[in-house]
C-alpha positions in Angstrom: -16.1 -1.3 -31.3 -19.3 -2.8 -30.2 -19.3 -4.6 -26.9 -21.8 -7.2 -28.2 -19.6 -8.5 -31.0 -16.6 -9.7 -29.0 -15.7 -10.1 -25.4 -16.0 -6.7 -23.5 -12.3 -6.4 -22.6 -12.5 -2.8 -21.7 -15.3 -3.5 -19.3 -13.5 -6.5 -17.9 -10.3 -4.4 -17.1 -12.3 -1.5 -15.7 -14.2 -3.8 -13.3 -11.0 -5.7 -12.4 -9.2 -2.4 -11.7 -12.1 -1.3 -9.5 -11.9 -4.6 -7.6 -8.2 -4.4 -7.1 -8.6 -0.8 -5.9 -11.1 -2.0 -3.3 -8.6 -4.6 -2.1 -5.9 -1.8 -1.8 -8.3 0.1 0.4 -8.7 -2.9 2.6 -5.0 -3.5 3.1 -4.6 -1.2 6.2 -7.4 -3.1 7.9 -5.9 -6.5 7.0 -2.5 -5.4 8.2 -3.9 -4.3 11.6 -6.0 -7.4 11.9 -3.4 -10.0 10.9 -0.2 -8.2 12.0 0.2 -10.0 15.4 -0.5 -13.4 13.8 2.0 -12.8 11.0 4.7 -12.0 13.5 4.5 -15.6 14.9 4.4 -17.2 11.4 5.7 -15.0 8.6 4.6 -15.4 5.0 7.1 -16.0 2.2 5.9 -12.7 0.6 4.8 -9.5 2.3 1.1 -9.4 3.1 0.2 -6.8 0.5 1.7 -8.9 -2.3 0.0 -12.0 -1.2 -3.4 -10.3 -0.9 -3.0 -8.6 -4.3 -2.0 -11.7 -6.1 -4.9 -13.7 -4.6 -7.4 -10.9 -5.3 -6.1 -10.5 -8.9 -6.7 -14.2 -9.7 -10.0 -14.5 -7.8 -11.5 -11.3 -9.2 -10.3 -11.9 -12.8 -12.0 -15.3 -12.8 -15.2 -14.0 -11.2 -15.3 -10.9 -13.5 -14.7 -13.0 -16.6 -17.3 -15.5 -15.8 -19.7 -12.9 -14.6 -19.5 -11.0 -17.9 -20.0 -14.2 -19.9 -23.0 -15.1 -17.8 -24.4 -11.6 -18.1 -24.2 -11.7 -21.8 -25.9 -15.1 -21.9 -28.7 -13.9 -19.7 -29.2 -10.6 -21.5 -27.9 -8.6 -18.6 -25.0 -6.1 -18.5 -23.7 -2.8 -17.3 -25.3 -0.4 -19.8 -24.0 2.8 -18.3 -20.4 1.5 -18.2 -20.8 0.1 -21.7 -22.1 3.5 -23.0 -19.2 5.2 -21.4 -16.5 2.8 -22.6 -17.8 1.8 -26.0 -20.0 4.8 -27.0 -23.0 2.6 -27.5 -26.6 3.9 -27.9 -28.3 5.7 -25.0 -29.1 3.8 -21.9 -32.6 2.5 -22.0 -34.6 3.6 -19.0 -36.8 0.9 -17.6 -39.7 1.8 -15.3 -38.5 -0.6 -12.6 -35.1 1.2 -12.5 -36.8 4.5 -11.9 -38.9 3.0 -9.1 -35.9 1.4 -7.4 -34.0 4.6 -7.5 
């Protein structure tokens, strides 16, 4: 399957999973930071559930729109696309080598 023909769903879910993993890594900090405040006014759901639900919706919208905009602008994630879809080799641009 070529990522350029349809929407890159595999790339979408990979990026979404990475974003959710980053939120999971942030949960201990949020619990320590918001713990005293939540004792005075508890949430209807536990803090991890609230944070994960919010992050899922926010990151899914941002990732979806970002992938659409990237395609329209001719940008993308060529290394991830090569890994996920087996596309042709990543084109090395001189500016990428300089920036590295």
